[in-house]
N, C-alpha and C positions, 0 to 999 in steps of 0.2 A: 519419328523420334518422339520420345516421351520426356516431358519436363518433369523432373522430380524436385519438388519444393520441400525442404526440410520442415518437419513439424515442430514448431517452436512452442514451448509451454509458456503461456503468459501467467506469471504468478499472481497477477492482480485478479484475474478471473476466478481463480480458486479462493483467494482471500475474500472477494465479494460474496461468493457463495457461502463461505463459512460465516461471514458476518451476518448475512441474511438468516442463516440457520440459528445463530445465537439470538437474533431479534425475535424469532418465532417462538421462543420459550422465555418470555419476559418474567415468568414466575420464578425463574432461577436467579434473576438479577437481585442484587442487594437493595436496589432502590429504583424508583421510576426514572430518576435522573440518569442512572447508568444505562437503562434501556434506551432512553432518548439519545444519549451520547453515542451509543453504538449505532443507532439508526442514522444519526447525522454523519458519523464516520463512514458508514456504508455509502451514503449519498455522495460524499466527497470523493471517496476512493473510486466510485463508479465514474464520476466526472473526470477524475485524474486519468483513469484508464482510457476513456474516450479521447482525451487530449493528447496523451503520449502516443496513442496508436495513429492519430491523425498527423502529428508533427513532432519533430525533435526539438522544436523551439523552446518548449517549457520543461525539458527533462530535469534541469537543475532544480527548479522550484518544486516540481513533482517529487523528486528524490527527497528533498527536505521535508515536505508535507507528510510523505509516507513514513519517514522516520519519526516525525512528531506523533503521528497516529499510533505507531507501534509502541512508543513510550507511554502514551495514554492508556492503551489496552493493557500493557504490562502493569501499570499502576492499578488499574481497575481489577485485574486478575489477583493482584496481591491483596486487595481488600475483600475478596471472596473467601469462602471457607477453604482452608488448606486441604488438598486432596480432592477438592470438588472437580467434577468433570468439566464444569463451565470454566474454571480457572485454567485447566489444561488446554481447552479449546481456544481460549483467548491468547494464551502463550503461543500456541501454534499459528494463529492468525498474525500475531505480532512478529513472529519469525518470518512468515511469508512476506509481510510488508517490509521488513528490514532487508530481506533478500532482493525484493523488487527495487527498493531504494538504492541498494548497492549497485545493482545492474544499471539503473538509470544514471547514477553518478559516474560509473565507468564509461557509459556510452557518451557522456558529456565530454570526457577527456579525449575520446577517439574522434569526435566530430569536429571537423575543421570549423573554426570560427570566422574564417575569412582572412583577408590580409591584415597584417599587424599595422597599427596606426603609425604614420610617419611623423617624425619630429621636425618641427620647424627649425631651420638653421640660421 
């Protein structure tokens, strides 16, 4: 008998790869600060990915952080030249992070938290 495990796409893996690609072309960034910010976001998303793969314990916090990073990337993309390839790439990464955030938030709703606290009578 063969075990067939469904192949799940981890949206964070793709987002990390895209962020690293953006960091490899710092000359496209509007400032050195933006390049540093993208590098720090990449490190945080990498750590978040490791955390959520290991345990469901921090999914709610991870979801919030990913949404925050998506907002930051969207803001940075807005500051780049309109029609610029970099802006488009940043918007795509932001969309990936929002998607991952939504999936994690949804998984928090489905995960049982344990028994409800009892009230003292």
